C-alpha positions as CSV (number, residue, x, y, z in Angstrom):
1,M,-96.9,187.8,94.6
2,S,-99.5,188.2,92.4
3,L,-103.0,189.9,93.8
4,K,-105.3,186.6,93.0
5,L,-101.9,184.9,94.7
6,R,-102.0,186.8,97.6
7,I,-105.9,187.2,98.2
8,N,-106.0,183.7,98.1
9,L,-103.2,182.7,100.5
10,I,-104.6,185.3,103.3
11,I,-108.2,183.7,102.9
12,T,-106.1,179.6,103.5
13,L,-104.1,181.4,106.4
14,M,-107.6,182.3,107.9
15,L,-109.2,179.0,107.0
16,A,-106.2,177.3,108.7
17,V,-106.5,179.2,111.8
18,V,-110.3,178.8,112.4
19,M,-109.9,174.8,111.7
20,L,-106.9,174.9,114.2
21,L,-108.7,176.4,116.7
22,G,-112.0,174.1,115.8
23,A,-109.4,171.2,116.3
24,G,-108.2,172.6,120.0
25,M,-111.9,173.4,121.0
26,M,-112.9,169.4,119.6
27,I,-110.0,168.6,122.0
28,E,-110.9,170.0,124.9
29,N,-114.6,169.3,124.6
30,A,-113.2,165.6,123.9
31,R,-110.7,165.7,126.4
32,K,-114.3,166.3,129.2
33,D,-116.3,164.3,127.6
34,V,-113.6,161.3,128.2
35,R,-113.5,162.2,132.0
36,A,-117.2,162.8,132.1
37,E,-117.6,158.7,131.1
38,V,-114.8,157.6,132.6
39,D,-116.0,158.9,136.1
40,S,-119.6,157.6,135.5
41,T,-118.1,154.3,134.1
42,T,-116.2,154.3,137.4
43,V,-118.5,155.2,139.8
44,L,-120.9,152.3,138.7
45,A,-118.2,149.4,138.4
46,L,-117.3,150.7,142.2
47,H,-121.2,150.1,143.0
48,L,-121.5,146.8,141.7
49,L,-118.0,145.6,143.0
50,D,-118.5,147.0,146.2
51,A,-121.5,144.8,146.3
52,E,-119.2,141.2,145.2
53,V,-117.1,141.5,147.7
54,L,-119.9,142.7,150.8
55,H,-120.8,139.1,149.2
56,Y,-118.1,137.3,149.3
57,T,-117.0,138.7,152.9
58,L,-120.4,137.7,154.3
59,D,-120.1,134.3,152.4
60,Y,-116.7,133.3,153.0
61,S,-117.0,129.4,153.0
62,W,-115.2,129.6,149.7
63,V,-111.9,130.5,151.1
64,N,-111.1,126.7,152.1
65,A,-112.6,125.3,148.5
66,D,-110.1,122.6,147.3
67,D,-110.8,124.3,143.9
68,K,-108.2,126.8,143.2
69,S,-109.4,128.5,140.4
70,K,-112.1,129.9,142.5
71,L,-109.7,132.3,144.2
72,A,-110.5,134.3,140.8
73,I,-113.9,135.0,143.2
74,F,-114.5,138.7,140.6
75,R,-114.6,136.6,137.4
76,L,-113.2,139.7,136.0
77,Q,-112.9,138.0,132.5
78,S,-116.3,137.9,131.8
79,L,-116.1,142.3,132.5
80,D,-114.1,142.5,129.2
81,N,-117.3,144.9,128.0
82,V,-116.2,147.6,130.8
83,R,-113.9,150.0,128.0
84,H,-113.1,152.1,130.0
85,L,-111.7,150.7,133.5
86,R,-109.0,148.2,134.1
87,I,-109.8,145.8,137.1
88,E,-107.4,143.9,138.1
89,F,-107.4,141.6,141.5
90,F,-103.9,141.0,142.9
91,D,-103.5,138.1,145.8
92,A,-101.6,138.9,149.1
93,L,-98.2,138.9,147.7
94,G,-99.4,140.9,145.0
95,R,-99.3,138.9,142.3
96,L,-101.8,139.1,139.3
97,R,-104.6,136.8,140.0
98,D,-107.4,138.2,137.4
99,S,-108.2,141.1,135.0
100,N,-111.0,142.1,132.8
101,R,-108.4,142.7,129.9
102,P,-104.8,141.7,128.7
103,T,-102.0,144.4,129.3
104,G,-100.0,145.8,127.0
105,V,-101.7,145.4,124.2
106,R,-102.9,147.7,121.7
107,G,-106.3,147.5,119.0
108,D,-105.5,147.6,115.8
109,H,-107.9,150.8,115.6
110,S,-105.9,152.4,118.2
111,P,-105.0,155.9,118.2
112,P,-102.1,157.0,116.9
113,I,-99.4,157.9,119.8
114,W,-99.2,161.8,119.6
115,F,-103.4,161.8,119.6
116,E,-102.9,159.9,123.1
117,K,-100.4,162.8,124.0
118,L,-102.5,165.6,123.4
119,M,-105.3,163.5,125.4
120,S,-102.4,162.8,128.1
121,K,-103.9,165.4,130.4
122,V,-106.8,163.2,131.2
123,S,-105.1,160.0,131.8
124,S,-103.0,161.6,134.4
125,S,-105.5,163.1,136.2
126,L,-107.8,160.1,136.9
127,K,-106.8,158.0,139.7
128,A,-107.0,154.3,140.7
129,T,-109.1,153.1,143.3
130,H,-107.9,150.5,145.3
131,R,-109.9,148.0,147.5
132,R,-108.6,145.2,149.8
133,I,-110.2,142.6,150.5
134,V,-109.8,140.7,153.4
135,V,-111.9,137.3,155.1
136,N,-112.1,136.3,158.5
137,N,-109.4,138.8,159.6
138,R,-107.4,137.2,156.5
139,V,-106.1,139.7,153.6
140,L,-106.5,137.7,150.3
141,G,-105.8,140.7,147.7
142,E,-106.2,143.4,146.6
143,L,-108.6,144.8,144.1
144,V,-107.5,147.7,141.7
145,I,-109.6,149.8,139.6
146,T,-107.7,151.8,137.3
147,P,-109.7,154.4,134.7
148,D,-108.6,153.4,131.1
149,P,-109.7,156.2,128.6
150,T,-108.0,154.4,125.8
151,Y,-110.8,153.2,124.1
152,E,-113.3,156.4,124.5
153,I,-110.2,157.9,123.0
154,A,-110.0,155.5,120.2
155,E,-113.8,156.9,119.5
156,I,-112.8,160.3,119.7
157,W,-110.1,159.9,117.0
158,H,-112.2,158.0,114.7
159,D,-114.5,160.6,114.7
160,T,-112.3,163.5,114.6
161,L,-110.7,161.7,112.0
162,G,-113.8,161.8,110.1
163,L,-114.5,165.4,110.6
164,L,-110.8,166.0,109.6
165,S,-111.2,164.4,106.2
166,L,-114.5,166.7,105.8
167,G,-112.8,169.5,106.8
168,A,-109.6,168.6,104.3
169,L,-112.0,168.4,101.9
170,F,-114.1,171.6,102.9
171,F,-110.3,173.7,102.9
172,L,-109.9,172.6,99.2
173,V,-112.9,172.9,98.4
174,A,-113.6,176.4,99.7
175,N,-109.8,177.6,98.4
176,G,-111.0,176.5,94.8
177,L,-114.1,178.5,95.4
178,V,-112.2,181.8,96.7
179,Y,-109.6,181.5,93.9
180,W,-112.3,180.8,91.4
181,A,-114.5,184.2,93.0
182,V,-111.2,186.2,93.0
183,Y,-110.1,185.5,89.5
184,K,-113.7,186.3,88.4
185,A,-113.9,189.6,90.2
186,L,-110.2,190.2,89.2
187,R,-110.7,189.5,85.4
188,P,-112.0,193.1,84.7
189,L,-108.3,194.3,85.7
190,N,-107.0,192.6,82.6
191,K,-109.4,194.7,80.5
192,I,-108.2,197.9,82.2
193,H,-104.7,196.6,81.9
194,N,-105.3,196.7,77.9
195,A,-107.2,199.9,77.9
196,L,-104.0,201.4,79.4
197,T,-101.7,199.6,77.0
198,Q,-103.8,200.9,74.3
199,L,-103.5,204.7,75.6
200,E,-99.9,204.0,75.6
201,H,-99.4,203.0,72.0
202,G,-101.6,206.3,71.4
203,N,-105.2,204.8,70.6
204,L,-106.9,207.6,72.0
205,G,-110.2,205.9,71.4
206,A,-109.6,203.2,73.6
207,R,-112.6,203.0,76.1
208,L,-113.7,200.1,79.5
209,P,-117.4,198.7,79.9
210,M,-119.5,199.5,82.3
211,F,-118.8,196.5,84.6
212,S,-121.1,195.3,87.3
213,L,-119.1,195.8,90.6
214,P,-120.0,199.6,91.7
215,E,-116.2,200.3,92.3
216,L,-115.2,198.9,89.1
217,S,-117.8,201.2,87.4
218,S,-116.9,203.9,88.9
219,I,-113.0,203.5,87.8
220,S,-114.3,202.9,83.9
221,N,-116.5,206.3,84.1
222,K,-113.5,208.0,85.4
223,F,-111.2,206.0,82.7
224,N,-113.4,206.5,79.9
225,A,-113.6,210.4,80.8
226,M,-110.0,210.5,81.2
227,A,-109.6,209.0,77.9
228,Q,-112.0,211.4,76.4
229,T,-110.7,214.0,77.7
230,L,-106.9,213.4,76.6
231,E,-108.5,212.7,72.9
232,N,-109.9,216.1,73.0
233,S,-107.1,218.2,74.5
234,I,-104.4,216.5,71.4
235,L,-107.0,216.8,68.8
236,N,-107.5,220.5,70.0
237,N,-104.1,220.6,70.0
238,H,-103.3,219.0,66.6
239,R,-105.7,221.6,65.2
240,L,-104.4,225.0,66.8
241,T,-100.7,223.8,65.9
242,H,-102.3,223.3,61.9
243,Q,-103.9,226.3,62.4
244,I,-101.3,228.2,63.8
245,I,-99.3,226.9,61.0
246,C,-102.0,228.6,58.3
247,L,-102.0,231.9,60.2
248,Q,-98.3,231.7,60.1
249,E,-98.5,231.7,56.7
250,D,-101.0,234.2,55.9
251,E,-99.1,236.4,58.4
252,R,-96.2,235.8,55.9
253,K,-98.2,235.8,52.7
254,N,-99.9,239.5,53.9
255,I,-96.3,240.8,55.4
256,A,-95.2,239.6,52.3
257,R,-97.9,241.1,50.1
258,D,-97.6,244.5,51.6
259,L,-93.9,244.7,50.8
260,H,-94.7,243.7,47.5
261,D,-97.8,246.0,46.5
262,E,-97.0,249.0,48.9
263,I,-93.5,248.8,49.6
264,G,-92.6,247.5,46.3
265,Q,-94.9,250.1,44.7
266,H,-93.4,253.5,46.2
267,L,-89.9,252.3,46.0
268,T,-90.2,252.0,42.7
269,A,-91.3,255.7,42.1
270,I,-88.7,256.8,44.9
271,H,-86.5,255.2,42.1
272,I,-88.3,256.9,38.9
273,D,-88.0,260.6,41.3
274,A,-84.4,260.2,42.0
275,S,-83.8,259.2,38.0
276,A,-85.4,262.6,37.2
277,I,-84.2,264.0,39.4
278,L,-79.9,263.2,38.1
279,K,-81.5,264.0,34.4
280,A,-83.2,267.2,35.5
281,K,-82.2,270.1,33.3
282,S,-84.1,272.6,35.4
283,I,-84.5,273.3,39.5
284,T,-87.9,273.4,39.5
285,S,-87.8,269.5,38.1
286,V,-85.6,268.6,40.4
287,R,-87.7,270.4,43.6
288,A,-91.1,268.7,42.0
289,S,-89.1,265.1,42.0
290,A,-87.8,266.0,45.5
291,A,-91.4,266.8,46.4
292,A,-93.1,263.4,45.2
293,I,-90.1,261.4,47.0
294,G,-90.9,263.1,50.4
295,A,-94.2,262.2,50.1
296,V,-93.7,258.6,49.0
297,A,-91.0,257.9,51.8
298,R,-94.3,259.7,54.6
299,Q,-96.9,257.0,53.0
300,M,-94.1,254.3,53.2
301,M,-93.7,255.5,56.9
302,D,-97.4,255.0,57.7
303,I,-97.4,251.8,56.4
304,V,-94.7,250.4,57.9
305,H,-96.3,251.9,61.1
306,D,-99.3,250.3,60.6
307,M,-97.5,246.6,59.9
308,L,-95.1,247.4,63.3
309,Q,-98.3,247.9,64.9
310,R,-100.5,244.6,63.8
311,L,-96.9,242.3,64.8
312,R,-96.8,244.4,68.0
313,P,-98.5,247.7,69.7
314,A,-95.7,250.2,70.1
315,M,-97.9,251.8,73.6
316,L,-97.9,248.4,75.1
317,D,-93.8,249.4,75.3
318,E,-94.1,253.2,75.8
319,L,-97.0,253.7,77.7
320,G,-97.9,250.6,79.1
321,L,-101.1,248.0,79.3
322,Q,-103.7,251.3,80.5
323,A,-102.8,253.4,77.5
324,S,-102.6,250.3,75.2
325,L,-106.2,249.4,75.7
326,H,-107.9,253.0,75.6
327,E,-106.6,253.3,72.3
328,L,-107.8,249.7,71.1
329,I,-110.6,250.4,72.4
330,D,-111.3,254.1,71.0
331,N,-110.0,252.6,67.7
332,W,-112.9,249.8,67.9
333,R,-115.7,252.3,69.3
334,Q,-114.9,254.5,66.3
335,R,-115.8,251.1,64.1
336,N,-118.4,249.8,65.7
337,R,-121.1,253.2,67.4
338,S,-124.3,250.5,67.0
339,I,-122.5,248.7,70.0
340,N,-122.5,250.4,73.3
341,L,-118.9,249.4,75.5
342,S,-118.6,250.2,79.0
343,F,-114.4,249.6,79.7
344,S,-113.0,250.0,83.6
345,I,-109.5,249.2,84.6
346,S,-108.0,249.7,87.6
347,S,-105.4,252.2,87.9
348,Q,-103.3,249.6,90.0
349,L,-102.2,248.3,87.1
350,I,-98.7,249.6,87.1
351,N,-95.2,248.0,85.8
352,L,-97.6,244.9,84.8
353,D,-94.9,241.9,83.9
354,E,-94.3,242.2,80.0
355,T,-95.9,238.8,79.2
356,I,-99.1,239.6,81.4
357,A,-99.2,242.5,79.8
358,I,-99.2,241.0,76.3
359,A,-101.5,238.5,77.3
360,A,-104.0,240.8,78.8
361,Y,-104.2,242.7,75.7
362,R,-104.3,240.3,73.0
363,I,-107.2,238.5,75.0
364,I,-109.5,242.2,75.2
365,Q,-108.3,242.2,71.4
366,E,-109.9,238.8,70.5
367,C,-112.4,239.2,72.2
368,L,-113.7,242.5,70.4
369,T,-112.5,240.4,67.5
370,N,-114.9,237.9,67.8
371,I,-117.8,240.3,69.3
372,T,-117.4,242.3,65.8
373,K,-118.0,238.5,63.7
374,H,-120.0,237.0,66.1
375,A,-121.7,238.5,68.8
376,N,-124.6,240.6,67.3
377,A,-124.7,242.4,70.6
378,R,-125.9,245.7,71.9
379,M,-123.7,246.2,75.1
380,V,-120.5,245.3,76.1
381,T,-118.8,245.3,79.1
382,I,-115.1,245.1,80.3
383,K,-113.4,244.7,83.4
384,I,-110.2,244.6,84.4
385,E,-108.8,244.5,88.5
386,T,-106.4,243.2,90.4
387,M,-107.0,241.0,93.4
388,A,-105.2,239.1,95.4
389,E,-102.2,239.2,93.0
390,Q,-104.1,238.1,90.2
391,V,-105.1,240.0,87.1
392,K,-109.2,239.8,86.6
393,I,-110.4,240.1,83.3
394,C,-114.2,239.9,82.9
395,V,-115.6,240.7,79.2
396,K,-119.4,240.2,78.8
397,D,-121.7,240.9,75.9
398,D,-125.6,240.1,75.2
399,G,-125.5,239.2,72.0
400,Q,-126.9,235.8,70.3
401,G,-124.4,233.6,72.7
402,F,-123.9,229.7,71.2
403,D,-124.0,226.3,72.6
404,L,-120.6,225.2,74.1
405,H,-121.7,220.9,72.7
406,Q,-123.1,222.0,69.1
407,I,-120.8,225.0,68.2
408,S,-117.0,223.9,68.0
409,Q,-114.8,226.5,69.4
410,G,-112.8,229.0,66.9
411,F,-109.1,229.3,66.6
412,G,-110.0,232.5,69.1
413,L,-111.6,230.9,72.2
414,A,-109.0,228.1,72.0
415,G,-106.1,230.3,71.4
416,M,-107.2,232.6,74.3
417,R,-107.4,229.2,76.3
418,E,-104.3,227.7,75.6
419,R,-102.2,231.3,76.4
420,V,-103.9,231.5,80.0
421,D,-103.2,227.8,80.8
422,G,-99.5,228.4,79.5
423,L,-99.4,231.3,81.9
424,G,-100.9,229.2,84.9
425,G,-104.0,231.0,85.0
426,S,-107.9,230.0,84.6
427,F,-110.2,230.6,82.1
428,Q,-113.9,230.0,82.3
429,L,-116.7,230.6,79.8
430,T,-120.1,230.8,80.0
431,T,-123.2,230.7,77.2
432,K,-126.1,229.3,76.0
433,P,-128.3,230.6,72.8
434,N,-129.8,234.4,73.0
435,D,-128.0,234.9,76.0
436,G,-124.9,236.3,75.3
437,V,-121.3,235.5,76.0
438,L,-119.5,236.1,79.4
439,I,-115.6,234.9,79.7
440,E,-113.9,235.2,83.0
441,I,-109.8,235.3,83.5
442,S,-107.6,235.1,86.1
443,L,-103.4,235.6,85.5
444,P,-101.1,235.5,88.3
445,A,-99.3,238.7,88.6
446,N,-96.9,240.4,90.7
447,I,-98.6,244.4,90.8
448,R,-96.7,246.9,91.8
449,V,-99.5,249.3,93.7
450,E,-98.6,253.0,93.1
451,S,-99.3,255.5,96.0
């Protein structure tokens, strides 16, 4: 069941309950009104008939009259306009002699039986009144006044029918208005659904308009922010992938160039000297060629060591993170003597996880490279410590800084962020123009403290 239909159904049920309660209250009030109307009419009729009975009992000459029709002394048929009472006169033998209305006849506008049953409580609580007519110690008959709420109930039925018709019209109009209002209020959901579908199909530029409703406006803002973040993230991933491929190709090109230009040339020199040894006719020539081969071999060892150092620092495996960082920073200081660098590292970083150690080393290495290329700084502070099973890295410089919203981050910062996120850590960069750069990184680690 759709939300629109569900809301409309709930409101329809509420309106139906309200109408039923209103109808019940109206019927209950109608019962009270009918009883009050019938009771007042009964009291008035009794006063009139008692006066009439008193008149005939004081003047009973009519009893000996020859005209038999005079026995209908009350002329009840003339009281047919008394609608709330059935007035009947029975003779001494119990025969009906006179009445103000015919019996057993339902009017054309009588209410339905079920409505009369709802009002039956009124009829059952009304009692008939009996008056014996005695003249000169002779019982002439009995006057019976029976409350009859039929006409009053018929009037109430016609009024109720009008109210029910009006209520049904109101019910239909209210449901129509509610359905229209719900449809209009939920119409923005179609736009949200379409925007989500576009995102699903890869359209990262999908955005929601600003809605007039505050709740939907908040959803629009959150959706647009999420879509923008997703778009930026995917674009950054594409850019990082492209740059990684380019760096990988550059690294391969550099290795190939080193192998060709350095190793290749030295191998060629070794081959020439070896050929010279084979062709030498004196021990002096052999020794000179052998010395040349030894020198070339040492140069090749230095070249291979530098290449391995670029690929992975040997000290990181042999002596650990502290010694590797000290060597890295000492080498950096020698190349950047105009920059004052303050470095502190916790002595508790013992047997750090290899992945975390490599990440920390590469992060510090990238920070120093960026400072050399871009910062134009005079003071650099690097601090590494452990705190609650976390490795905290803080790198700060007093350089020229940059505007994060205007300057696109290069591969270095983006690579550091991706490396930290991949390890489940946190990366925070604080900077603004002419106010330096502060990088705060937290990496999870299981640190073993050396006593």
